[in-house]
C-alpha positions in Angstrom: 87.9 107.6 99.7 85.4 108.3 102.1 81.9 106.7 101.4 79.1 108.3 103.5 76.2 106.8 101.8 75.6 104.4 104.7 75.5 106.7 107.9 75.6 103.9 110.2 78.8 102.4 108.8 80.9 104.8 106.7 83.6 103.3 104.6 87.0 104.6 104.2 89.5 103.4 101.7 93.1 104.4 101.0 95.8 103.5 98.5 99.6 104.1 99.0 101.9 104.1 96.1 105.4 102.6 96.8 108.2 103.4 94.4 109.6 100.4 92.6 106.8 98.1 94.0 103.1 97.7 93.9 100.5 99.7 95.9 99.3 99.0 99.4 95.6 99.1 99.9 93.4 99.3 102.9 89.7 99.6 103.5 87.5 99.6 106.7 84.0 100.4 107.8 83.2 101.5 111.3 80.6 103.2 113.4 81.9 106.6 112.6 84.3 108.2 110.1 87.4 108.7 112.5 87.2 104.9 113.7 87.3 103.9 110.0 90.2 106.2 109.3 92.1 105.0 112.4 91.6 101.4 111.4 92.8 102.1 107.7 95.8 103.7 109.0 96.6 100.9 111.4 96.2 98.5 108.4 98.5 100.4 106.2 101.2 100.8 108.9 101.2 96.8 109.2 101.4 96.5 105.6 104.2 99.1 105.4 106.1 97.1 108.3 105.8 93.8 106.7 107.0 95.2 103.2 109.9 96.8 104.9 110.6 93.3 106.8 110.6 91.4 103.5 112.9 94.0 101.5 115.6 93.9 104.4 115.2 90.3 105.4 118.0 89.3 103.0 120.5 91.8 104.6 119.9 90.2 108.0 121.1 86.7 106.7 124.7 86.5 108.1 125.3 82.9 106.8 127.1 84.2 103.7 129.2 86.5 105.7 130.1 83.8 108.2 131.0 81.5 105.5 133.1 84.1 103.6 134.9 85.2 106.8 135.8 81.6 107.5 137.3 81.2 104.1 139.4 84.2 104.4 140.6 83.3 107.7 141.8 80.0 106.3 143.6 81.7 103.5 141.1 80.5 100.7 140.5 84.2 99.6 
């Protein structure tokens, strides 16, 4: 959504729907519309990056894999 009621500070708002999760939303006011759009884009990129990091964080944990490999090496499998 772009709100041009206030010409000195146009407002831009965007919402992104993610499959299987909630929506991401960003809003910004700036001196011109393009600056506001750039700010909203940056905010959404940050939110998507954080969302991806949270979803993949459990895959990066190797403590369970190391423990399992230690058990199999010792013959406990």
